[in-house]
C-alpha positions, 0 to 999 in steps of 0.5 A, spaced: 211 607 766 211 601 770 218 600 770 219 607 772 214 608 778 216 601 781 222 603 785 219 609 788 218 608 795 219 600 795 223 597 802 228 593 800 227 588 806 220 587 805 219 589 798 213 593 800 212 600 798 212 606 804 209 612 799 207 616 805 204 622 804 208 629 803 214 624 804 220 623 799 217 617 796 210 622 795 215 627 792 218 622 787 211 620 785 208 627 784 215 628 780 213 622 776 206 624 775 208 631 772 213 628 767 208 624 764 203 629 763 208 634 761 211 628 756 204 628 753 203 635 752 198 636 758 196 642 762 198 640 769 196 643 775 196 642 783 190 644 786 189 647 793 189 641 796 195 638 793 191 634 788 194 633 781 191 634 775 193 633 768 188 636 762 187 635 755 183 641 753 180 647 757 179 646 764 175 651 764 170 649 759 166 644 764 163 637 763 169 634 763 171 627 763 176 625 769 180 619 770 185 617 775 186 614 782 192 615 787 199 613 788 200 613 796 201 606 799 199 603 806 205 601 810 209 595 806 203 596 800 203 592 793 205 595 787 198 595 784 193 599 789 192 606 786 198 606 781 194 601 777 189 606 776 194 612 774 198 608 770 192 606 766 189 612 765 195 615 762 196 608 758 188 609 756 189 616 753 195 614 749 190 608 746 185 613 744 190 618 741 192 612 737 186 610 735 185 618 733 180 619 737 176 626 737 174 629 744 168 633 745 169 634 752 175 636 756 179 630 759 183 629 765 188 624 769 188 625 776 193 623 782 189 624 789 193 625 795 193 621 801 188 616 799 191 611 803 191 615 810 197 611 812 201 617 815 195 621 818 190 616 820 185 618 815 183 616 808 182 620 802 184 626 805 185 629 798 178 628 795 175 629 802 178 636 803 176 638 795 169 635 797 168 639 803 167 632 807 174 634 811 174 642 814 181 645 814 180 646 822 179 638 822 185 637 817 190 641 822 189 636 827 191 631 823 198 628 826 203 622 824 206 618 829 211 623 831 207 628 832 208 632 825 201 635 823 199 635 816 200 643 815 207 642 817 208 636 813 205 639 807 209 646 808 215 642 809 214 639 802 213 646 799 205 646 799 201 652 802 197 649 808 193 655 808 190 654 802 187 647 803 179 647 803 173 645 799 173 646 792 167 647 789 168 650 783 173 645 780 168 639 782 163 643 778 167 642 772 167 635 772 161 631 769 163 624 771 169 621 774 171 614 773 177 610 777 180 604 775 183 600 781 185 593 782 180 588 785 181 587 792 178 580 793 177 575 788 170 576 785 172 577 778 177 571 779 172 566 781 167 569 775 173 568 770 172 575 767 179 580 767 175 587 768 169 588 772 164 595 774 163 597 781 156 597 784 157 600 791 162 601 796 160 598 803 159 603 809 165 602 813 169 606 819 175 606 823 174 606 831 180 607 836 179 603 843 183 606 848 184 600 854 188 604 860 190 599 866 196 600 871 203 599 869 207 594 873 213 589 873 211 583 869 215 579 874 213 581 881 206 582 880 201 577 882 196 575 876 190 577 881 192 583 882 193 586 875 190 591 871 192 588 864 189 592 858 193 587 854 188 582 856 182 586 855 184 588 848 186 580 846 178 579 848 176 584 844 180 582 838 177 575 838 170 578 839 170 583 833 172 576 829 166 572 832 161 578 831 164 579 824 162 572 822 155 572 825 154 578 821 157 577 814 161 583 815 169 584 816 172 587 823 180 588 823 185 590 829 190 591 824 194 597 829 196 597 836 200 601 840 202 600 847 205 603 853 210 603 856 212 598 851 216 594 855 218 586 855 218 586 862 213 591 864 205 590 864 202 596 860 199 602 862 195 603 856 193 599 849 190 603 843 188 598 838 184 600 832 178 597 829 177 597 821 169 594 820 165 593 813 159 591 812 154 590 806 149 594 809 149 600 815 144 595 820 150 589 819 155 595 820 152 598 827 150 591 829 157 589 829 160 595 832 156 595 838 157 588 839 164 589 839 164 594 844 159 591 848 164 585 849 170 590 850 166 593 856 164 587 859 171 584 859 174 591 861 169 591 867 172 584 869 179 586 868 179 593 872 181 596 865 177 603 863 175 603 856 174 609 851 172 608 844 172 614 839 170 614 832 175 617 828 172 616 821 166 613 818 163 613 811 156 610 809 154 606 803 155 609 797 151 607 791 155 609 784 150 613 780 146 607 776 145 612 770 153 612 769 154 605 771 149 603 766 152 606 761 159 604 762 156 597 762 153 598 755 159 601 752 163 595 754 158 590 751 153 589 757 156 582 759 161 585 765 160 583 771 157 588 777 160 587 784 160 591 790 166 592 794 168 593 802 174 597 800 174 605 800 176 609 794 177 616 792 170 615 787 166 614 793 168 620 796 167 624 790 160 621 789 157 625 793 159 631 788 160 628 781 157 622 777 162 617 779 164 610 777 169 604 777 172 599 773 176 593 777 181 589 774 182 581 776 186 580 782 187 572 782 189 572 789 185 577 792 191 579 796 191 587 797 195 591 801 201 587 801 207 586 797 204 580 794 198 584 791 198 582 784 195 583 777 197 579 770 200 583 765 194 581 760 189 583 765 192 590 766 192 591 759 184 589 758 183 594 764 187 599 759 183 597 754 176 597 757 178 604 760 179 607 753 173 604 751 169 607 757 173 614 756 172 614 748 164 613 750 164 618 754 169 624 752 169 622 745 161 622 743 
């Protein structure tokens, strides 16, 4: 499975993945998922929001155990973030069949669409729509860098955008959702464990900072006469790092657009996107407020206008303690439990169904990069742990 999936959407230059929602690479990933489902005799379906499901047992029976993740990527992302969870889900089912497990609850493997938000700027679109955390109207407003709307992209890919929206009936059939994911950090590597259990997802969000100055000639405009938004942006980036360190949080400006974007032109607009995450809400509020204050202070000095828009936000998510404790018991009680600063579909779904997560060791801690990696032995350990969990939940 890993070898079949590996070439899809891989850039030959960077060796990173560009599997963006509703593109050709996404179509190939979806075709791969369907082939895996049908090869195992599973009932395949796509829901109203484009999420894929592969069922063992009667989907309408209710109280199903569901596992899976996503197949899309960030720009030049790694091979493991998302796909490891989907591949491991199919492999865990294979392992349970090898064991001769007898299922007492329906089981499903899922691929949630547009988890990374790389194309339209909002993460977890598929699961947000299903859980009613993103309205159809708000989804229709989403556009990519070329101005193509989410609805247009879905229609071009052969899906009906008029059907998207909350899917409470489907989620009501789910008794538990367990997502396996490569760890996006080094906690397991430092502890010496191959597999861990998630405790919570830090509160996190994305803010757009618009710095508006005045375009002018880079060679003839005196420094004192400039209204250069790039200076304001640069100071804001430094402030983000400074304030995050003080609060024990993280803050990143990882995306920027510039107008008119000429080498010999002072910019008229610099637009930067802040991603910030913290262990608790108070720390996150402190960081973002301090960054905004520093940006406003510098903007006033530079003669630059500043607008800040919060584009997305997810509060702290505590995974259901009873399910988390059950996973720990199934796995022998000696599995480390750790928090994470990364968002996941499991976090979105936690408001609607009991959810839990397993992490697989990442020895470098690198993620969202072609260098992302998990050793084969650890991936196998993750599959076996997921199989044990699914057997404990669905075969009792």
